[in-house]
N, C-alpha and C positions, 0 to 999 in steps of 0.2 A: 247363517245364524251367527257365526263367530264375527263376521264382518260388521254386523249390526251392533253388537255389544261393544266392539272396539271403537266404533264411530261415536257411540254415546259416551264412552269413557274419555275419548279425546275432546269432545265437546265440553264435558264436565270439567276437565282440567283447563281447558281454554277459558271457560267462564270463571273458574277459580283464579287463574292467572290474571285475567282482566280485572276482576274484583280487587285483587291484591294491588295491582298497579294503580287502580283508581283510589284505593285507600291511601297508598303512599303519596300520590300527587296531592290529595286533599290535605294530608298531614303536613307535607312540605309547604303548601300554600299557607296554611294556618300559622305555621312557625314563622314564615317570612313576614307575615303581617304584624307580628308582635314587635313592640319597640325593643331594640337591643339594649341590654343593661351593661354589656361589656364593651369597652373601647380598646381592645388590644391589651397591652401590658399596663395601662393606666388604671389603677383600682378606682372604683366608683367613689370611695371615701375621699379621694383627692380631687375629684372633679366638682363637687358641690359641698357646701357646708351642711353639717348635720342639724338636727332639730335644736333650735335655741342657740345655735352657733353663728357668730357673725361671719360675713364673707371673708375669705382669705385674700390678701393683697400681696402682690409680688414685693420683693425687697430690692432696692437699689443699693448696690454694695458701697456706694459713697455716702448717701444720706440716710440709709436705713429703710424701714418699712414705709411703703407708700399708702396713701389713703387718708381718711379723716383723722384717725387716732382718737384722742380724747377731746379734740376741739369741737366746739359747737358746729352744727351743720351750716349755719349762716356764715360763720367765720371762714369755714373751708371753701364755701362757694365764692365768697368775696376774694379770698386769697387766689383762687383759680382765675378769677376775672382780672386781678392785678397782674398775675403772671402772664396771662394772655396779652394784656396791654403792653407789658414790657417786651414781650416776644415780637409784637408787631413793629416796635420801634417808632410808633407814631406818638408825637408829643400831645396831640389832641385826643387820644383815646379816652373814652368815657370813664373807664375804671381808674385812670390816672389823673383825672381832673382835680381831685382834692389834694394832690401832692404839690408842694412848693415847686415853682417852676425851675429853680436852680437845681434842687435835689433831683427832680424828675429828669432833667437833661443830663445830669451827672450819671445817674443810674442807667439811662438808656444808652449813653455813649459807652459805658463800661461793658454792658451786655452785648452791644453791637460788635465788639472786638471778636467775639467767638463765632459770629454769624450763626445765631441759633436756628436750629431746625425743629427742636422740641424742648419741652421742659418737664420737670417732675417736681412734685411736692411731697415731702416726707410727712409722716404723721405729725399732727399738730399737738401742742400741749398748752395748757393755760398757765401763764406765768404768775408769780406772786403779786405783781402790780395790776393784774387784771387783763393784761394784753394776752394775745394768743400768738405763739411763734410756730413757724413752719420751716424746716430745713428745705432748701430749694436747690435746684440744679438746672442750668440751661446747658444744652448740648448742641454743639455744632458738628460739622463733619470731622474737623481736626482738633478743635479745642472745646473745653467746657469750663464753666464757671459755677462755683457753688456759693451758698450763702445762707442767711437766715432772714426770713420775712416776718415782720411783726405787724399785726393788725389789732385794732382796739374798737370796742363797742362804743358807739356814740348814742346820744339821746334819740329816742324813737326806735331803738332796736337796730339801727343801721350800723354798718361796720366801716371804719376808715383806716387808711394807711397810717402806720405809726413809724416804721423804720425798715430799712433794708441794709443789711451788712453783707458785703460781697468780698470774697477772697480774690486773689489774683487769678487770671485765666491760666489754665493748665492744658498742655497738650494731652490728648487722650491716649496716645501711645506711651507716654511717660507713666500715666496712671496704670496702664496695663503692665508695664515692666516692673513697677514697684509692688505688684501683687495685689492691687485693689480689685482686680477682676479675677477672683478665685473661682474654682470650679466645685467648691464644696457647699453647694446650695442645699437647703432643706428639700426633701423630695418633691413637695408641691410647687416649689418655685420654678423649676425648670419647665413646667407645662404652661406657664403664663406667657 
């Protein structure tokens, strides 16, 4: 008689243990299916803009904040196409077709010196004369060149090239030695 009640008790505990394990596995499965809101040590506030807040753009320590800035969207898009045209080094690039041939050749030759592999456009601003200016930077592996690109609205809502002022090419390691590459970024900048 004692054996029979002990057997029932063991079965009861086995069923309880099985139910508990089943409950844990279902709970763990449900938790793993939910999207994770935490990405390690990066707070969620830094990963995406809040309600009504514009997207955050990284900052280039030489030309400042990247992105459109206060420039019209069409001006920014045109400036990007002009920069891509200069980057290719092709005189017949579509975005460069409206530029005087001598000016175009001069700028392309100046930019070719740094053997650019990428470019950046700083935030644009509308100038007093109606043109829109962008701080720009072409970067090669060893050298970079900075300047300011001006575009102007033409009739029909199109944008045209107005001017490009370029500084002398600089070695990137010299810029690093002069302290232009600091490590005191705002918290969100290091994650871009």
